[in-house]
N, C-alpha and C positions, 0 to 999 in steps of 0.2 A: 504494500500500500504506500503510495506517495501522498503524504498529507498536504502537499501544496497543490495538488490537482483538485479542481472544483468538485469532481465526483466523490472524492474521499474526504474532503474537509469537514463536511457535516458530521460524518462518523467520528472523525478525530475530536471535534468539539464536544460531541455528546458523550464520548467514552473517556476522554482524557483531560480536556481543558479544565484547569483549576481543580482537578480531582486526583490525578495520579500520574506517575512518571510514564513516559512513553519513549521507546527506543526503536530506531529503525535504521536500516542501511540506506544511504543516499544512492539513488539510481546512478549507474555508471555515466549515462549521458549528462545528467545534472552535474555530477562531480567534474566531468571533463570541461563543461562550460564554465563552472565556477572557478576551476583551476586557471583557465585562461584569463578570466576577469581579475583574478588575484595574483597575477604575475607568476603563475605556477608555484606559488607559495615561497617565492624567493624573498626572504626577509629584508635583505638590503634594498631590493626593488620596491617592496611595499613601503618601506620607510622613506625612500626617496620621493614617493608620491604623496606622502602625508603632509598636509598643509599646516595643521596645528600641532600642539604638544603631544608627546607620547609619555605614558607613565612607565617608570621603571620600578619594579617591585623587589623588595629585599627584606631580610630580617635584621633588626638592630641587635645590639649586644645582649639585650635581655630576651631575645628570641621572639620579639613581637613583629608581626608583619607591618611593613611600612611601604609607602609609595612616594615618589617624587616625579613631578612633571618636568620634562626636558624637551628641547628641540629634537626632532627626529634624528638628526645627524649625531647628536650626543647620545641619544638612546641606543643607536646602533652600536656604539662603542661598548656600552654596558652589556648589550645582548651578546656581543662577541666575547665578553668577559664572563658569561654564564648566568646573567640575570634574566628574569622573566620580564617581558615588556607587554604593555597593553596599548593597542591602537584603538582609540575610541570610536572611530567612524569608518566602517567598511562598506560604503555604498557601492554596489555594482548593479547592473541591470537585472541579474538573476535574483539577487537579494531583494531589490526593490519590488520585483514581481511577487516574491514570497510574502513580503510585508503587506502588499496590497490585497492578496488573496486571503491571508489570515485576518487582516483588518476587517474586510467585508464580512467574513464568517462570524466574527465575534462582536461586530458592531462598534469597532474603534477605528480611528483614522490610522493609516499606514505610518504616519509620523510618530505614533506612540511606540512603535517597535524600533529599537535601536540595535544595530549590528556592530559588534566590536570584535577585535581579534586579540587573543592572548598567544604569545609565542614564548616558548621556554626551551631550554636545552635539556637533553636527556638527563634523567635523574632528579629533576626538580619536582617538588611535592607541594600540593595545595592542601593546607591544613583544614581541619574540621571547621565548617562555617555554614552560615545560611545567608541567602540573598533576600532582599525585600521585594524582589520582582521575580516573575517566572522567567525561565531561561530556555532557549533552544541552543544546544551545543552541537556544532558540526566539527568533529575531529578530523582534521585534514591530513595529518601525517603522524606516524609513530603509534605508540600504544600508551594506554593509561588505564589503570584500574579505578573504576568508579564505585564508590560506596555511597549510598544515600539511604536516609531514614526519614520517616515522617517527623516533622517538627512538632513536638508535643510540649515544648518549653515556652515558646513565645508566640502566642496566637497573632496572626496578621502582623508580622514585624514591619516597621516603617523605615528601618535602617538596616544595612548589612551588619553582620557580626561574625567575627572569627575568634576562635579560642586563642589564637596567637596574636591578637591585636590588643594593644594597651587600651584600657577603658578611659 
């Protein structure tokens, strides 16, 4: 099932939206198109196209997750040094089409759906956390072990939280 096709979006919304996790493999054709739009996932090329700042994520001496916004050229240096980077806006024609389709299905403007890119080197770990928004994740390269559990501690969180972030 391709959730971004109109014939399947209603089923996705009724069975999963705001209810439970959903996982699927992206169709090869969609993956190929997206790869082309995203410079075949060449991090240096993606960063060279970035107009605004890029966040560099790291742990401080106390083990708390931190981030700093930098110009893309500087962020590239940190990425080469092993840091995770966050590119806040990844607008492509395919992503825009997905945002439009999903927006129509759930009654929200496409502009309420943000697409961003996280890039990390092999071995980086994202600590236990929750996000105040729903997420679609498309893993483009590599492997990652995903563990998720229902949030029973903070109903309807309004801010993100990580156990590794200073309060």
